[in-house]
N, C-alpha and C positions, 0 to 999 in steps of 0.2 A: 234426640231432638237437637237440632241445630241451634247453637246461641247467635242469638242478635241483638246487636249492640244499637242503645239509641243514640241516634247524632244529635250533638250538640244543640242545632236550631231547634228540631224537633222535641229536644226536652225540655228547651224554652218555652216553647209553648203551650207544652202540657202544663208546666207548672206555672206560668201565667192565667192558662183557662181553669185550672183547679185551685189557685191562690186565692180566690174570695168566696166567702162563704155560701153566698149564694150558687154561684156555678157550682161548686162543689156538692151543696145539697141536690141540684137538680140531678148531676151525673149520678150520686148514691142514688137517689130515688128511683132512677131508670135503670141502674144496674140491678136492684133489689126487686123493682115491682115489674120489670118489662115497659114494652114500648106502651107510649100514653100521650095525651095531650097535655102541654105544660099549661099551667092556668094563672095569669098573673095574680088573682086576688088571692093567691094561695100565699104568696110573696109579699103584698101590701107595696108593690112597684109598680109603676106607669108602664104601659104596653111598650114604649120606645125603650125604657131599661132592659126589661126582659128582651127584647129582639136584639138587646147587644149583649147581652150574656148568652143568649142562644148561638148568636153569630161568632162570638170568642170560643164557644166548645165546638161548633162544626169546623172553625179553620183549625182547631188543634186536632182534627180530625177523631174527635170523643164520643161525639152522636153523628148520628145521622137524620134524615126526615123525609117522609113521602108523604104527600097529599091525600087526603082521602077526601072528595068531596073540596069543601071549602075551607076544612080543618087541615092544620100540619101534625100529623103522628110522629112522634121521636124517639129514637132508641139508641142506646148504647153502640156504638161501632166494635163487634165483637172480632172483627178481623185484625182491627189493631190490638184489643187485647190477647187474640191469641197469639199475635206477632212478638209482644214485650210480656210475656206470663210472668217474667220475675219481677218486672216494673209495676204491674196492677196487683200482684197477689197481696199486697199491703191492704185492698178493697175488698179483698174476701171476708166473708162474715161468718165462714166454719168456724 
């Protein structure tokens, strides 16, 4: 396997995105449970705050979104995880 180093700017985005407890929880939930709708009520935050968290995770390329009717379905960006396995190995639950 070819070793790929994370660029500093991408590392900063990843740390910023995962540096908040709610964003980290969203990422871990998606990583463990697969794709799903993120529901604001489960975090007791406003829709705009949830949108902000989702935006930062998407900007860091940690999650992807697809539309299903009027719903947004979120999932972990497995391409990024496969590109940097050493970095993301810390999140493995095995």
